[in-house]
C-alpha positions, 0 to 999 in steps of 0.5 A, spaced: 469 541 532 475 537 533 477 532 527 480 526 528 485 523 523 481 516 524 475 519 521 478 523 516 482 517 513 475 513 513 472 519 509 477 519 504 477 512 503 470 511 502 470 517 497 476 514 493 472 507 493 465 510 492 465 510 484 468 504 484 475 506 480 478 501 475 485 504 478 486 507 485 492 511 487 493 511 495 498 514 499 499 511 506 492 508 506 493 505 513 495 511 517 490 513 522 486 507 522 484 502 527 486 494 526 479 493 524 479 498 519 485 496 516 483 489 515 477 492 512 481 496 507 485 490 505 479 486 504 476 491 499 483 492 496 484 484 495 477 484 492 478 490 487 485 486 485 481 480 483 476 484 479 482 486 475 482 493 478 489 496 479 492 499 485 498 503 486 499 505 494 505 507 497 507 505 504 513 505 509 510 498 512 514 493 508 511 487 511 504 490 508 507 491 502 510 484 501 503 481 503 499 485 498 503 487 492 505 483 486 509 488 484 514 493 487 518 499 486 523 502 491 525 509 491 531 512 494 532 520 494 526 521 489 530 516 484 527 509 482 532 504 484 529 497 484 522 495 480 519 488 478 515 483 481 515 482 488 518 475 487 524 477 483 525 483 488 525 479 494 527 472 492 528 468 499 529 475 503 524 479 506 522 486 503 525 489 509 531 486 508 532 488 501 530 495 502 535 495 508 541 493 503 539 498 498 539 503 503 546 501 506 
């Protein structure tokens, strides 16, 4: 049977959330999901945060990180180069602009 990334990603997310963890660590949780599934995952993440749970997730989609995260860490070549609250890291700029400045 041919497996699709979308199905595998959904099963992985359901498995991670089923036991209602206090801390959740995810790597690129939105890859392979359709827009409705992305919306649903973001909703669940926001509900978890409101319940006092902690979510660590890595992403290359900086506008999503900017909207969802209260804290951020930027890693370059395996080294932590910037960390702090989203407000302190980005100031009046977008997270994308800050990241590109750090990369340059």
